[in-house]
N, C-alpha and C positions, 0 to 999 in steps of 0.2 A: 674645807676652806670655802667661805661664802664669797661669791663673786660680787665685785663692787657695782653699784648701779650706774647704768649709762647716764651720760650728761642730760640726754633728753628726758629720761625718767625723773632725774633730780629737778630739772626745770619744770616738769609737769606738776610735781607735788608742791613746789614752792608757790606756783601760780594758783594751785588749788587752795592752798592756805589763805592767799591773798584774795581769793574770790575771783581771779581773773581766768582767762582761757590760755593755757599752756600750749606747747607744741603737740601736734598730733602724733601719738606713738606709732600709729599703724602706717603713716606715710613717711616717717623719718624726718630729721632735720637737715636742711641743706648745709653743705659745708661753708658756703659763703657767709651764712649767719653766724656760724661759730667763730669764723676768722675775724669778723667785724668786731667781736667782743674781746678777743684775745690778740693783743698787739705782739706778743712774743711769737705766737704761732704764725703771724703774717710774715715774719722774716724767714721762716723755713718753709713757707708754702710754695707750691709750684708758680712759675712765672705767669701761667695762664690765669690762675686764681688771683694773683696780684693785679694783673690788668684789668680783670673784671671788677675787682673791688674798687680800684681808682676810677674806672669809668663809672661806677654806680649803677651798673646793670642789675636788674633784678633777676634773680635765678628763676627759671621756669617752674611753675607749680606742677607737681605730679598730678597725674590723672586720679579723679576720685572714685573711679570704677576699677575694682581688681576682682578677679575670680577667686583668688585666695590671698591670704596675708603672708608676707615674707618675714615677718618679725619672729625670730626663732624662739626668743624667751617667752613670748606670749603664747605661741603654739605649744611650748613645752608645758606651760602651766595648764593649758586646756587639755592636753593629752593625759595629764594626771587624773583628771575627772571623767575622761571619755574612754570607754573600752575599746572603740574602734581606733586602730593606729592610723587609718587613712583620713585625709581631709576630705570633707563632704564635696567641696568644689572640684577636687581631683577626680572623685568617683563619678561626679556628674559629668565630667568631660570625657570619660572613658566609655568603652563599649560593654562593660560588665557592671552589674549592680552589687549592692551590698549583701544580697542573698547568696550570690555565687562566691563572694569572698568568705562569708561566715560559714558556708556549708563544708562538710568534711570532705577532705580530698580522697578520691578513689584510689585505692592501691593499685599500682601497676605491676603486674607479675611478668617476669621475664624468664623465658625457659633457659635453662643452663645449657651453653653450647661449648663443646670441647675443642673447637677449632675456629680460627679467625675467618677463613675463607671456605668456601663450599668444597666438598670433596669431589674429586674428579670421577668422571663415569668410567666404570670398568666394562671390558678390558681396555687398558691404555693403548693408544696408537703407537706405531712403530717408531715415530719420531718424537715421542714424549720424553724419552730418557735424555738427559743432558749429554751423555756420551755418544749418543746415536741419533742426534737431532738433525744431522745432515744426510743428504742423499748418499747412498753407498758409492756411487761413482765419484761424487765430490771427495768424499772422505778417503777412498783408495788413491786417487790421483794427487791429492794433497800430500799424502804420506810418501808417495813415490818422488815427488818433487822436493822433499825435505832433505837438507844437507846438514850434517853435523848436529842433528837433533834440534834445529831451529824451526820448530812448528809455526811460530807466529809469521816468520818470513814466508814460509810456504803458503800459509793461509792469506797473506796480503797479496801474493802472486796469483792465487786462485781467484781472489776478488777482482784483480785487474783483468784476468782472463774473461770472467764472466760479464764484467762491465763492457769489455771491447765487443764480446759477441752480442750483447744487447743493444749497443749503439751503432753497429754496422748495418748497412743496408742488406736487404735480403740476398741470399746467394743464389747462384744459377745452377741448377742440377745438370750433371753430365749424363747423356744417355749411354755413354760407354762405360760408366762407372755407377751401376745401380746401387742404391742404398738398401737399407732393410725394407722389407715389405710393410706397408702400412705407414710409411714416412709421411709427416704432415706436408702441407704446401710450404714452399720457400718462405712466404710472407709470414708464416706463423713462428718460424725458428727464432727471430730476435725477441719475440714476446716471452719466450721461455728459454733463457740460455742454458739452464741445466738440461733440458731436452735437446738443445742444440749440441752440447757436448756429449750427451749420451748417445745420440744418433751417430756422431762422427766416430766415436770409439768402437761402438758395436758393429759399425759397418765394416771397418777394416780389421776387426779382430779375427785372427785365423781360428779355424775350427779345430785344428790339430797341429802337432809338432812332429818333426822327424827325429827319431832316435837311432843312433848307430850302434849296432850290437855286433861285436866281434865273435866269430865262431858260431853263429846262429845256423849256417848251413854247412858247417864242417870246414875244417881248415882255418886259416887266418884272415879270410876275407870278411869285412865288415859290411853288414846288410843294413839298409835304411828301412826302418819300420815305423810307420805312422802311428802316433798315439793321440787319442782324443784328449782335449782339454776341457776343464770346467769353466764356469762363467767368470770367476775371479782370475783364473789363469789366463783366459783369452784377453781379458781387459788389461791385465798386467803387461802381456806382450805388445798390445796395441799402445799402451802408454809409452812403453820403451821406444817403440818406433817413433812415436810423436816427439819425444824428447830428443831422440838422436837426429831427426830431421830438423828440429827447431834449433839445435846447437850449430848446424851447418848453415843456417840462414844468416844474411848479413843484417846488422842492426841499422835502423834508419836514424838513430840518434844516439844519445849517450844518457846514462842514468841507471838507477837501480831497477827501473820498470821495463827495461829492454828485453830481458829474458821472457817475462810473462807476455809481452806483445809478440815476440816471435813465436811462442807456442800458440797463442790465440790465432795468428795468421796461418799457422800450419793446420789448425783445426778447420779454418774456413777453406783452406786449399783441399782438405780431405773431402769436405762436402761437395765442392766444385770438381773433384776429380783430377786435381793438379798435383797431389802429393806423391812422393816416391814410396809411400807406404802401400799403396795399391800394388805396385809391382812386386813388393815383398810378399804380400799375401797371395797374389796370384802364383809366384813362383813356388811357395810352400805347398799350395794345393795342387800344383801340377806334379811336383815330386811325390806327393802322397798318393795321387792317383796312379802314377807309374809304379809305386812300391807297394801297392795294396795286396799284391800277391805274396809279399814276404810276411804277412800277418800270422799265418800258420807257422811259418819257420821260426819265429821269435818265441813261440810258446814252449813250455817244458814238454817233452814228449812229442813234439811236432815232427812232421817228416823231414828227413835229412837226404841230401843229395849224395 
């Protein structure tokens, strides 16, 4: 289907037959000139154009200098006879020339990659696994605080405890309650709340437990035999002492965060030597020192009295 000619093209052909100069096809025809000849179109024209026609204002003439033509049909006719699809004026205003456009494109070779991100370096660190990304002390203490399988509640309480340890002022060490050898200065503990918690737990963790064994020395008398504990067993006992002492503390307010705050206050009391867990640790070590002579009696084939 052939497209009808534009009114400007038709007017240009008529003026060419008459021998006159028609409208310039490259510049286009102003709308005001078309409306002056068509009275019906003036009724539907915008109010701005109606006012300009009544005032008799001449429309501004377009500039005679253009870098390229905007007449689509003329450019379409030129492109049929021109192998270059780009306008010369556009190419002149750009940073590349015709030689670069006409040149063959260099193929880009991409090496096949079987993964989207880079592979991790082996061996993997201990905290790279999703199930073991937390510190062992944090993971064990969180599991001991968990009730009825609500792990998210225990994790929230642990987050509150670490936040409390990080935001409190540095503690004051007690000379009568020495901590583990190599403990950092008090001013360094709030900077690392995990180290803060680990130092408090390992400082009060007992080295052994007392086991009562009946008939070890003959007869029905039960002997107290000291038994050494492993690392996780020592920390579990310390955690139980901390939770027991925290449950006996008075809350300073109300809310679901009070239990975690009482536990955090108990940890600070351990570092400062004010916790009752120190007496429990000292009592167990005294009993173990007294009952160390019963170690051989508790073994099978040991001496009997």
